[in-house]
N, CA and C atoms as an extended XYZ file, in Angstrom:
537
Properties=species:S:1:pos:R:3:atomname:S:1:resname:S:1:resid:I:1 pbc="F F F"
N       -29.688      145.722      100.256 N   MET     1
C       -29.370      144.454      100.897 CA  MET     1
C       -30.332      144.253      102.060 C   MET     1
N       -30.951      143.096      102.123 N   THR     2
C       -31.912      142.783      103.177 CA  THR     2
C       -31.246      141.926      104.245 C   THR     2
N       -31.538      142.229      105.500 N   ILE     3
C       -31.071      141.416      106.621 CA  ILE     3
C       -32.143      140.368      106.896 C   ILE     3
N       -31.727      139.120      106.962 N   TYR     4
C       -32.633      138.001      107.231 CA  TYR     4
C       -32.231      137.280      108.503 C   TYR     4
N       -33.227      136.654      109.102 N   ILE     5
C       -32.990      135.744      110.222 CA  ILE     5
C       -33.635      134.419      109.829 C   ILE     5
N       -32.829      133.371      109.822 N   ALA     6
C       -33.313      132.029      109.486 CA  ALA     6
C       -33.343      131.195      110.763 C   ALA     6
N       -34.395      130.401      110.882 N   PHE     7
C       -34.575      129.515      112.022 CA  PHE     7
C       -34.642      128.086      111.490 C   PHE     7
N       -33.692      127.267      111.905 N   LEU     8
C       -33.675      125.874      111.480 CA  LEU     8
C       -34.420      125.030      112.505 C   LEU     8
N       -35.181      124.078      112.010 N   ARG     9
C       -35.954      123.218      112.916 CA  ARG     9
C       -35.192      121.936      113.215 C   ARG     9
N       -35.018      121.671      114.501 N   GLY    10
C       -34.584      120.361      114.957 CA  GLY    10
C       -33.141      119.972      114.722 C   GLY    10
N       -32.231      120.939      114.678 N   ILE    11
C       -30.828      120.539      114.568 CA  ILE    11
C       -30.194      120.526      115.954 C   ILE    11
N       -29.183      119.683      116.103 N   ASN    12
C       -28.403      119.589      117.344 CA  ASN    12
C       -29.267      119.323      118.572 C   ASN    12
N       -30.313      118.533      118.397 N   VAL    13
C       -31.204      118.190      119.502 CA  VAL    13
C       -31.127      116.677      119.721 C   VAL    13
N       -30.777      116.276      120.917 N   GLY    14
C       -30.747      114.855      121.250 CA  GLY    14
C       -29.781      114.034      120.417 C   GLY    14
N       -28.701      114.659      119.951 N   GLY    15
C       -27.707      113.934      119.177 CA  GLY    15
C       -28.095      113.665      117.729 C   GLY    15
N       -29.157      114.318      117.253 N   HIS    16
C       -29.629      114.117      115.882 CA  HIS    16
C       -29.401      115.369      115.048 C   HIS    16
N       -29.223      115.170      113.752 N   LYS    17
C       -29.022      116.263      112.802 CA  LYS    17
C       -27.985      117.257      113.315 C   LYS    17
N       -26.812      116.725      113.582 N   LEU    18
C       -25.735      117.536      114.149 CA  LEU    18
C       -25.066      118.386      113.079 C   LEU    18
N       -24.965      119.679      113.362 N   ILE    19
C       -24.301      120.623      112.474 CA  ILE    19
C       -23.465      121.564      113.333 C   ILE    19
N       -22.177      121.654      113.028 N   LYS    20
C       -21.330      122.642      113.700 CA  LYS    20
C       -21.627      123.998      113.081 C   LYS    20
N       -21.746      125.009      113.916 N   MET    21
C       -22.112      126.333      113.420 CA  MET    21
C       -21.057      126.901      112.477 C   MET    21
N       -19.792      126.623      112.708 N   ALA    22
C       -18.751      127.106      111.790 CA  ALA    22
C       -18.937      126.484      110.407 C   ALA    22
N       -19.278      125.199      110.371 N   ASP    23
C       -19.525      124.527      109.089 CA  ASP    23
C       -20.769      125.078      108.405 C   ASP    23
N       -21.795      125.371      109.184 N   LEU    24
C       -23.027      125.940      108.637 CA  LEU    24
C       -22.756      127.326      108.046 C   LEU    24
N       -22.040      128.160      108.776 N   ARG    25
C       -21.700      129.497      108.268 CA  ARG    25
C       -20.937      129.391      106.953 C   ARG    25
N       -19.934      128.524      106.910 N   GLN    26
C       -19.133      128.358      105.704 CA  GLN    26
C       -19.991      127.882      104.529 C   GLN    26
N       -20.889      126.954      104.782 N   SER    27
C       -21.761      126.433      103.729 CA  SER    27
C       -22.676      127.524      103.171 C   SER    27
N       -23.223      128.352      104.060 N   LEU    28
C       -24.125      129.416      103.616 CA  LEU    28
C       -23.370      130.534      102.901 C   LEU    28
N       -22.155      130.798      103.329 N   GLU    29
C       -21.332      131.783      102.624 CA  GLU    29
C       -20.999      131.299      101.217 C   GLU    29
N       -20.796      129.988      101.068 N   MET    30
C       -20.501      129.418       99.752 CA  MET    30
C       -21.670      129.593       98.780 C   MET    30
N       -22.884      129.697       99.305 N   MET    31
C       -24.026      129.906       98.420 CA  MET    31
C       -24.299      131.382       98.160 C   MET    31
N       -23.424      132.261       98.668 N   GLY    32
C       -23.506      133.671       98.337 CA  GLY    32
C       -24.130      134.565       99.390 C   GLY    32
N       -24.483      134.020      100.553 N   LEU    33
C       -25.026      134.865      101.615 CA  LEU    33
C       -23.886      135.648      102.256 C   LEU    33
N       -24.192      136.870      102.704 N   ARG    34
C       -23.149      137.751      103.240 CA  ARG    34
C       -23.336      137.991      104.730 C   ARG    34
N       -22.224      138.276      105.393 N   ASN    35
C       -22.229      138.618      106.814 CA  ASN    35
C       -22.988      137.566      107.639 C   ASN    35
N       -22.736      136.293      107.361 N   VAL    36
C       -23.437      135.189      108.023 CA  VAL    36
C       -22.975      135.080      109.471 C   VAL    36
N       -23.936      135.070      110.382 N   GLN    37
C       -23.676      134.926      111.813 CA  GLN    37
C       -24.628      133.878      112.362 C   GLN    37
N       -24.175      133.130      113.348 N   THR    38
C       -25.066      132.182      114.024 CA  THR    38
C       -25.163      132.575      115.489 C   THR    38
N       -26.246      132.144      116.103 N   TYR    39
C       -26.428      132.387      117.530 CA  TYR    39
C       -26.867      131.084      118.188 C   TYR    39
N       -26.144      130.635      119.119 N   ILE    40
C       -26.250      129.356      119.820 CA  ILE    40
C       -26.382      128.198      118.830 C   ILE    40
N       -26.408      127.000      119.341 N   GLN    41
C       -26.312      125.798      118.510 CA  GLN    41
C       -27.645      125.310      117.950 C   GLN    41
N       -28.742      126.014      118.212 N   SER    42
C       -30.061      125.501      117.823 CA  SER    42
C       -30.529      125.958      116.440 C   SER    42
N       -29.650      126.597      115.675 N   GLY    43
C       -30.011      126.927      114.305 CA  GLY    43
C       -30.641      128.287      114.119 C   GLY    43
N       -30.027      129.309      114.656 N   ASN    44
C       -30.444      130.692      114.445 CA  ASN    44
C       -29.359      131.360      113.611 C   ASN    44
N       -29.729      131.864      112.433 N   ILE    45
C       -28.745      132.408      111.512 CA  ILE    45
C       -29.173      133.793      111.057 C   ILE    45
N       -28.266      134.736      111.122 N   LEU    46
C       -28.487      136.066      110.579 CA  LEU    46
C       -27.586      136.224      109.371 C   LEU    46
N       -28.081      136.885      108.324 N   PHE    47
C       -27.272      137.114      107.133 CA  PHE    47
C       -27.884      138.211      106.296 C   PHE    47
N       -27.146      138.631      105.280 N   GLU    48
C       -27.625      139.626      104.328 CA  GLU    48
C       -27.682      138.997      102.943 C   GLU    48
N       -28.692      139.420      102.166 N   SER    49
C       -28.823      138.929      100.799 CA  SER    49
C       -29.701      139.892      100.005 C   SER    49
N       -29.485      139.891       98.700 N   GLU    50
C       -30.332      140.663       97.792 CA  GLU    50
C       -31.483      139.819       97.261 C   GLU    50
N       -31.469      138.536       97.528 N   LYS    51
C       -32.491      137.608       97.025 CA  LYS    51
C       -33.782      137.727       97.844 C   LYS    51
N       -34.883      137.274       97.228 N   GLU    52
C       -36.195      137.281       97.884 CA  GLU    52
C       -36.298      136.126       98.876 C   GLU    52
N       -37.050      136.332       99.948 N   ALA    53
C       -37.206      135.328      100.995 CA  ALA    53
C       -37.752      134.008      100.455 C   ALA    53
N       -38.700      134.083       99.529 N   SER    54
C       -39.314      132.862       99.008 CA  SER    54
C       -38.279      131.952       98.347 C   SER    54
N       -37.284      132.533       97.709 N   GLN    55
C       -36.220      131.751       97.085 CA  GLN    55
C       -35.211      131.261       98.119 C   GLN    55
N       -34.911      132.113       99.086 N   LEU    56
C       -33.833      131.822      100.024 CA  LEU    56
C       -34.114      130.634      100.930 C   LEU    56
N       -35.303      130.545      101.490 N   ALA    57
C       -35.602      129.441      102.414 CA  ALA    57
C       -35.378      128.105      101.723 C   ALA    57
N       -35.890      127.977      100.523 N   GLN    58
C       -35.745      126.723       99.781 CA  GLN    58
C       -34.275      126.468       99.429 C   GLN    58
N       -33.561      127.495       99.031 N   ARG    59
C       -32.139      127.329       98.694 CA  ARG    59
C       -31.316      126.922       99.919 C   ARG    59
N       -31.626      127.488      101.083 N   ILE    60
C       -30.914      127.116      102.311 CA  ILE    60
C       -31.217      125.665      102.662 C   ILE    60
N       -32.480      125.262      102.539 N   GLU    61
C       -32.842      123.861      102.798 CA  GLU    61
C       -32.062      122.922      101.876 C   GLU    61
N       -31.977      123.280      100.598 N   GLN    62
C       -31.233      122.463       99.637 CA  GLN    62
C       -29.741      122.419       99.966 C   GLN    62
N       -29.190      123.559      100.362 N   GLN    63
C       -27.767      123.630      100.706 CA  GLN    63
C       -27.460      122.737      101.910 C   GLN    63
N       -28.320      122.769      102.903 N   ILE    64
C       -28.120      121.930      104.093 CA  ILE    64
C       -28.230      120.455      103.709 C   ILE    64
N       -29.211      120.128      102.892 N   GLN    65
C       -29.382      118.738      102.435 CA  GLN    65
C       -28.129      118.255      101.709 C   GLN    65
N       -27.618      119.084      100.814 N   THR    66
C       -26.439      118.714      100.034 CA  THR    66
C       -25.189      118.617      100.907 C   THR    66
N       -24.995      119.597      101.771 N   THR    67
C       -23.774      119.664      102.580 CA  THR    67
C       -23.759      118.677      103.734 C   THR    67
N       -24.900      118.543      104.425 N   PHE    68
C       -24.917      117.759      105.663 CA  PHE    68
C       -25.667      116.424      105.543 C   PHE    68
N       -26.391      116.240      104.440 N   GLY    69
C       -27.003      114.943      104.172 CA  GLY    69
C       -28.353      114.685      104.807 C   GLY    69
N       -29.027      115.727      105.264 N   PHE    70
C       -30.380      115.555      105.802 CA  PHE    70
C       -31.190      116.826      105.583 C   PHE    70
N       -32.504      116.665      105.573 N   PHE    71
C       -33.399      117.798      105.346 CA  PHE    71
C       -33.690      118.507      106.668 C   PHE    71
N       -33.662      119.820      106.622 N   VAL    72
C       -34.007      120.657      107.771 CA  VAL    72
C       -34.934      121.764      107.291 C   VAL    72
N       -36.165      121.837      107.826 N   PRO    73
C       -37.048      122.948      107.467 CA  PRO    73
C       -36.466      124.283      107.948 C   PRO    73
N       -36.633      125.317      107.118 N   VAL    74
C       -36.119      126.648      107.424 CA  VAL    74
C       -37.276      127.643      107.424 C   VAL    74
N       -37.432      128.370      108.517 N   MET    75
C       -38.380      129.466      108.612 CA  MET    75
C       -37.563      130.743      108.511 C   MET    75
N       -37.942      131.620      107.607 N   LEU    76
C       -37.136      132.798      107.298 CA  LEU    76
C       -37.959      134.065      107.496 C   LEU    76
N       -37.351      135.073      108.136 N   ARG    77
C       -37.988      136.369      108.328 CA  ARG    77
C       -36.968      137.468      108.030 C   ARG    77
N       -37.452      138.578      107.479 N   THR    78
C       -36.585      139.746      107.320 CA  THR    78
C       -36.459      140.423      108.681 C   THR    78
N       -35.463      141.280      108.825 N   SER    79
C       -35.307      142.003      110.090 CA  SER    79
C       -36.506      142.915      110.348 C   SER    79
N       -37.106      143.456      109.288 N   VAL    80
C       -38.304      144.295      109.432 CA  VAL    80
C       -39.474      143.451      109.944 C   VAL    80
N       -39.672      142.288      109.358 N   GLU    81
C       -40.730      141.386      109.836 CA  GLU    81
C       -40.472      140.982      111.285 C   GLU    81
N       -39.211      140.775      111.615 N   PHE    82
C       -38.863      140.344      112.962 CA  PHE    82
C       -39.196      141.416      113.995 C   PHE    82
N       -38.945      142.669      113.654 N   GLU    83
C       -39.323      143.770      114.562 CA  GLU    83
C       -40.842      143.787      114.772 C   GLU    83
N       -41.590      143.538      113.715 N   GLN    84
C       -43.055      143.499      113.823 CA  GLN    84
C       -43.499      142.329      114.690 C   GLN    84
N       -42.828      141.207      114.571 N   ILE    85
C       -43.136      140.041      115.399 CA  ILE    85
C       -43.002      140.408      116.876 C   ILE    85
N       -41.940      141.122      117.198 N   MET    86
C       -41.732      141.512      118.593 CA  MET    86
C       -42.809      142.496      119.060 C   MET    86
N       -43.152      143.440      118.201 N   GLU    87
C       -44.186      144.418      118.556 CA  GLU    87
C       -45.556      143.763      118.732 C   GLU    87
N       -45.825      142.703      117.979 N   ASN    88
C       -47.129      142.038      118.024 CA  ASN    88
C       -47.316      141.120      119.222 C   ASN    88
N       -46.272      140.889      119.987 N   CYS    89
C       -46.384      139.954      121.109 CA  CYS    89
C       -47.450      140.428      122.094 C   CYS    89
N       -48.476      139.604      122.328 N   PRO    90
C       -49.566      140.011      123.212 CA  PRO    90
C       -49.264      139.827      124.699 C   PRO    90
N       -48.133      139.236      125.010 N   PHE    91
C       -47.793      138.962      126.402 CA  PHE    91
C       -46.650      139.872      126.843 C   PHE    91
N       -46.667      140.251      128.118 N   ASN    92
C       -45.695      141.204      128.650 CA  ASN    92
C       -44.497      140.475      129.238 C   ASN    92
N       -43.379      140.542      128.529 N   PHE    93
C       -42.162      139.874      128.980 CA  PHE    93
C       -41.665      140.463      130.294 C   PHE    93
N       -41.793      141.755      130.463 N   ASP    94
C       -41.283      142.420      131.667 CA  ASP    94
C       -42.055      142.056      132.930 C   ASP    94
N       -43.253      141.505      132.783 N   ALA    95
C       -44.081      141.176      133.944 CA  ALA    95
C       -44.058      139.684      134.293 C   ALA    95
N       -43.171      138.924      133.679 N   LEU    96
C       -43.131      137.482      133.933 CA  LEU    96
C       -42.711      137.178      135.361 C   LEU    96
N       -43.386      136.219      135.954 N   LEU    97
C       -43.028      135.736      137.278 CA  LEU    97
C       -42.069      134.557      137.130 C   LEU    97
N       -41.517      134.110      138.247 N   GLU    98
C       -40.616      132.960      138.214 CA  GLU    98
C       -41.326      131.766      137.573 C   GLU    98
N       -40.626      131.055      136.724 N   ASN    99
C       -41.103      129.875      135.977 CA  ASN    99
C       -42.008      130.220      134.797 C   ASN    99
N       -42.445      131.463      134.639 N   GLU   100
C       -43.257      131.833      133.477 CA  GLU   100
C       -42.339      132.137      132.301 C   GLU   100
N       -42.848      131.890      131.098 N   SER   101
C       -42.040      132.160      129.914 CA  SER   101
C       -42.931      132.470      128.719 C   SER   101
N       -42.302      133.118      127.742 N   ILE   102
C       -42.944      133.406      126.464 CA  ILE   102
C       -42.102      132.739      125.389 C   ILE   102
N       -42.778      132.079      124.475 N   HIS   103
C       -42.115      131.429      123.342 CA  HIS   103
C       -42.843      131.842      122.073 C   HIS   103
N       -42.113      131.847      120.983 N   ILE   104
C       -42.729      132.114      119.688 CA  ILE   104
C       -42.453      130.926      118.785 C   ILE   104
N       -43.516      130.431      118.185 N   SER   105
C       -43.379      129.387      117.184 CA  SER   105
C       -43.477      130.057      115.823 C   SER   105
N       -42.417      129.957      115.056 N   LEU   106
C       -42.355      130.561      113.728 CA  LEU   106
C       -42.800      129.513      112.721 C   LEU   106
N       -43.812      129.843      111.933 N   LEU   107
C       -44.424      128.895      111.006 CA  LEU   107
C       -43.955      129.148      109.586 C   LEU   107
N       -43.963      128.100      108.781 N   SER   108
C       -43.580      128.240      107.373 CA  SER   108
C       -44.659      128.954      106.571 C   SER   108
N       -45.902      128.850      107.017 N   GLU   109
C       -47.020      129.527      106.357 CA  GLU   109
C       -48.160      129.676      107.360 C   GLU   109
N       -49.158      130.432      106.994 N   VAL   110
C       -50.305      130.643      107.874 CA  VAL   110
C       -51.157      129.371      107.884 C   VAL   110
N       -51.430      128.815      109.065 N   PRO   111
C       -52.267      127.622      109.133 CA  PRO   111
C       -53.739      127.965      108.905 C   PRO   111
N       -54.509      126.961      108.564 N   THR   112
C       -55.947      127.179      108.383 CA  THR   112
C       -56.614      127.360      109.743 C   THR   112
N       -57.795      127.932      109.732 N   GLN   113
C       -58.545      128.114      110.982 CA  GLN   113
C       -58.836      126.767      111.631 C   GLN   113
N       -59.135      125.775      110.831 N   LYS   114
C       -59.417      124.434      111.361 CA  LYS   114
C       -58.204      123.886      112.113 C   LYS   114
N       -57.034      124.068      111.532 N   GLU   115
C       -55.814      123.599      112.177 CA  GLU   115
C       -55.567      124.331      113.501 C   GLU   115
N       -55.938      125.595      113.564 N   MET   116
C       -55.704      126.383      114.773 CA  MET   116
C       -56.706      126.083      115.882 C   MET   116
N       -57.920      125.763      115.531 N   THR   117
C       -58.913      125.514      116.578 CA  THR   117
C       -58.546      124.301      117.423 C   THR   117
N       -57.742      123.428      116.893 N   HIS   118
C       -57.266      122.281      117.672 CA  HIS   118
C       -56.550      122.749      118.943 C   HIS   118
N       -55.812      123.858      118.859 N   LEU   119
C       -55.068      124.367      120.012 CA  LEU   119
C       -55.982      124.880      121.124 C   LEU   119
N       -57.179      125.306      120.763 N   ASP   120
C       -58.102      125.858      121.761 CA  ASP   120
C       -58.373      124.885      122.907 C   ASP   120
N       -58.390      123.603      122.609 N   LYS   121
C       -58.678      122.582      123.625 CA  LYS   121
C       -57.596      122.518      124.699 C   LYS   121
N       -56.422      123.029      124.396 N   PHE   122
C       -55.294      122.916      125.315 CA  PHE   122
C       -54.940      124.237      125.987 C   PHE   122
N       -55.669      125.279      125.657 N   GLN   123
C       -55.442      126.591      126.274 CA  GLN   123
C       -56.182      126.633      127.608 C   GLN   123
N       -55.540      127.203      128.636 N   ASN   124
C       -56.153      127.311      129.953 CA  ASN   124
C       -55.497      128.469      130.696 C   ASN   124
N       -55.684      128.552      131.991 N   ASP   125
C       -55.125      129.661      132.770 CA  ASP   125
C       -53.603      129.680      132.816 C   ASP   125
N       -52.969      128.524      132.672 N   VAL   126
C       -51.508      128.471      132.780 CA  VAL   126
C       -50.811      128.354      131.431 C   VAL   126
N       -51.561      128.066      130.377 N   GLU   127
C       -50.995      127.960      129.036 CA  GLU   127
C       -51.922      128.669      128.055 C   GLU   127
N       -51.391      129.735      127.450 N   LYS   128
C       -52.200      130.535      126.525 CA  LYS   128
C       -51.455      130.704      125.216 C   LYS   128
N       -52.209      130.931      124.151 N   TYR   129
C       -51.584      131.212      122.864 CA  TYR   129
C       -52.356      132.286      122.134 C   TYR   129
N       -51.661      132.944      121.231 N   ARG   130
C       -52.254      133.892      120.284 CA  ARG   130
C       -51.553      133.678      118.965 C   ARG   130
N       -52.285      133.765      117.891 N   ILE   131
C       -51.664      133.642      116.571 CA  ILE   131
C       -51.764      134.975      115.866 C   ILE   131
N       -50.672      135.354      115.230 N   GLU   132
C       -50.584      136.565      114.416 CA  GLU   132
C       -49.862      136.175      113.136 C   GLU   132
N       -50.584      136.008      112.059 N   GLY   133
C       -49.952      135.650      110.788 CA  GLY   133
C       -49.261      134.313      110.848 C   GLY   133
N       -47.926      134.323      110.664 N   LYS   134
C       -47.144      133.093      110.656 CA  LYS   134
C       -46.403      132.875      111.976 C   LYS   134
N       -46.930      133.442      113.060 N   GLU   135
C       -46.331      133.255      114.379 CA  GLU   135
C       -47.400      132.860      115.381 C   GLU   135
N       -47.018      131.945      116.266 N   ILE   136
C       -47.867      131.599      117.406 CA  ILE   136
C       -47.094      132.005      118.653 C   ILE   136
N       -47.706      132.859      119.458 N   TYR   137
C       -47.108      133.318      120.707 CA  TYR   137
C       -47.650      132.448      121.836 C   TYR   137
N       -46.762      131.922      122.662 N   LEU   138
C       -47.149      131.095      123.788 CA  LEU   138
C       -46.776      131.772      125.096 C   LEU   138
N       -47.690      131.743      126.045 N   PHE   139
C       -47.405      132.148      127.413 CA  PHE   139
C       -47.547      130.893      128.256 C   PHE   139
N       -46.483      130.548      128.974 N   LEU   140
C       -46.487      129.329      129.783 CA  LEU   140
C       -46.139      129.673      131.222 C   LEU   140
N       -46.940      129.162      132.159 N   SER   141
C       -46.676      129.390      133.577 CA  SER   141
C       -45.742      128.342      134.158 C   SER   141
N       -45.442      127.328      133.369 N   GLN   142
C       -44.531      126.279      133.818 CA  GLN   142
C       -43.595      125.926      132.666 C   GLN   142
N       -42.740      124.994      132.862 N   SER   143
C       -41.746      124.644      131.855 CA  SER   143
C       -42.383      124.210      130.536 C   SER   143
N       -41.745      124.600      129.441 N   ILE   144
C       -42.228      124.180      128.122 CA  ILE   144
C       -42.168      122.655      127.991 C   ILE   144
N       -41.283      122.027      128.725 N   ARG   145
C       -41.170      120.558      128.690 CA  ARG   145
C       -42.429      119.885      129.235 C   ARG   145
N       -43.166      120.565      130.108 N   ASP   146
C       -44.387      120.015      130.694 CA  ASP   146
C       -45.648      120.527      130.012 C   ASP   146
N       -45.496      121.309      128.971 N   SER   147
C       -46.632      121.980      128.337 CA  SER   147
C       -47.378      121.074      127.354 C   SER   147
N       -48.650      120.893      127.610 N   LYS   148
C       -49.506      120.140      126.682 CA  LYS   148
C       -49.812      120.986      125.448 C   LYS   148
N       -49.918      122.288      125.635 N   LEU   149
C       -50.178      123.190      124.515 CA  LEU   149
C       -49.002      123.210      123.543 C   LEU   149
N       -47.785      123.315      124.058 N   ALA   150
C       -46.604      123.366      123.195 CA  ALA   150
C       -46.469      122.096      122.360 C   ALA   150
N       -46.789      120.963      122.924 N   ILE   151
C       -46.723      119.694      122.181 CA  ILE   151
C       -47.684      119.711      120.998 C   ILE   151
N       -48.815      120.374      121.161 N   GLN   152
C       -49.838      120.412      120.114 CA  GLN   152
C       -49.447      121.267      118.915 C   GLN   152
N       -48.426      122.093      119.052 N   LEU   153
C       -47.989      122.930      117.933 CA  LEU   153
C       -47.589      122.086      116.726 C   LEU   153
N       -47.153      120.867      116.989 N   GLN   154
C       -46.767      119.966      115.898 CA  GLN   154
C       -47.963      119.564      115.037 C   GLN   154
N       -49.155      119.789      115.547 N   LYS   155
C       -50.361      119.346      114.849 CA  LYS   155
C       -51.098      120.455      114.109 C   LYS   155
N       -50.458      121.614      113.935 N   VAL   156
C       -51.138      122.701      113.218 CA  VAL   156
C       -51.011      122.569      111.708 C   VAL   156
N       -50.291      121.559      111.245 N   GLY   157
C       -50.288      121.246      109.822 CA  GLY   157
C       -49.268      121.966      108.962 C   GLY   157
N       -48.388      122.757      109.570 N   VAL   158
C       -47.334      123.435      108.812 CA  VAL   158
C       -46.020      123.291      109.581 C   VAL   158
N       -44.908      123.402      108.865 N   SER   159
C       -43.601      123.339      109.527 CA  SER   159
C       -43.448      124.524      110.467 C   SER   159
N       -42.815      124.261      111.602 N   SER   160
C       -42.596      125.335      112.565 CA  SER   160
C       -41.380      125.024      113.426 C   SER   160
N       -40.897      126.040      114.099 N   THR   161
C       -39.855      125.886      115.102 CA  THR   161
C       -40.068      126.972      116.145 C   THR   161
N       -39.768      126.667      117.392 N   SER   162
C       -40.041      127.610      118.478 CA  SER   162
C       -38.753      128.111      119.115 C   SER   162
N       -38.834      129.346      119.601 N   ARG   163
C       -37.728      129.957      120.329 CA  ARG   163
C       -38.291      130.672      121.555 C   ARG   163
N       -37.498      130.721      122.627 N   ASN   164
C       -37.946      131.467      123.806 CA  ASN   164
C       -37.710      132.957      123.582 C   ASN   164
N       -38.370      133.760      124.398 N   TRP   165
C       -38.336      135.211      124.212 CA  TRP   165
C       -36.931      135.784      124.377 C   TRP   165
N       -36.122      135.199      125.271 N   LYS   166
C       -34.756      135.688      125.454 CA  LYS   166
C       -33.951      135.528      124.163 C   LYS   166
N       -34.138      134.423      123.469 N   THR   167
C       -33.461      134.220      122.187 CA  THR   167
C       -33.965      135.216      121.158 C   THR   167
N       -35.262      135.474      121.156 N   ILE   168
C       -35.856      136.436      120.220 CA  ILE   168
C       -35.228      137.821      120.427 C   ILE   168
N       -35.108      138.236      121.678 N   ILE   169
C       -34.519      139.546      121.988 CA  ILE   169
C       -33.062      139.600      121.524 C   ILE   169
N       -32.309      138.557      121.777 N   LYS   170
C       -30.898      138.529      121.384 CA  LYS   170
C       -30.760      138.606      119.862 C   LYS   170
N       -31.601      137.878      119.130 N   LEU   171
C       -31.534      137.911      117.674 CA  LEU   171
C       -31.909      139.284      117.126 C   LEU   171
N       -32.891      139.931      117.732 N   ALA   172
C       -33.286      141.277      117.319 CA  ALA   172
C       -32.127      142.257      117.541 C   ALA   172
N       -31.448      142.116      118.661 N   THR   173
C       -30.294      142.969      118.954 CA  THR   173
C       -29.189      142.769      117.923 C   THR   173
N       -28.922      141.521      117.580 N   LYS   174
C       -27.885      141.225      116.596 CA  LYS   174
C       -28.286      141.753      115.218 C   LYS   174
N       -29.573      141.638      114.864 N   ALA   175
C       -30.041      142.142      113.554 CA  ALA   175
C       -29.911      143.659      113.498 C   ALA   175
N       -30.255      144.344      114.578 N   ARG   176
C       -30.115      145.814      114.606 CA  ARG   176
C       -28.656      146.235      114.446 C   ARG   176
N       -27.752      145.457      115.043 N   ALA   177
C       -26.332      145.773      114.937 CA  ALA   177
C       -25.806      145.611      113.516 C   ALA   177
N       -26.474      144.819      112.703 N   MET   178
C       -26.063      144.617      111.313 CA  MET   178
C       -26.479      145.771      110.414 C   MET   178
N       -27.441      146.577      110.855 N   GLU   179
C       -27.973      147.658      110.019 CA  GLU   179
C       -26.963      148.766      109.816 C   GLU   179
């Protein structure tokens, strides 16, 4: 049985694509996922399944479309991949100063080099990024709401969703507890 972490893009934000987590858990359990857990209202789901990731992301998207009536992109990682994501982070979370933060943008697939070079124009001393496979790591010296670099993530040409490092740590802890 594989432990997965699913990240839904754009639910429960600004009064759009509203999904109650209890309803989401019930819907995913109905499709055969086991030990379904959610973390906060932004669409972080942990579960167990014997199915392959390539099948699961699409099936979850279809289930959400059928149950809730709208499409939501799903980025899916195994707990093993998630541990590697944390190890690959090029920025030191323990050394963050006040107002600094680390975010990870989880991508549906690896973007092309051309798509990534667009971000270079927005990198500077206060906003930095690194890409590792299907993840973009962001270091921000100010709020993500004011970040010109973070806004540009929408232009890398693939579906993505971002989470702050504190959420990443909490999800990793919950995934380890499922083992």
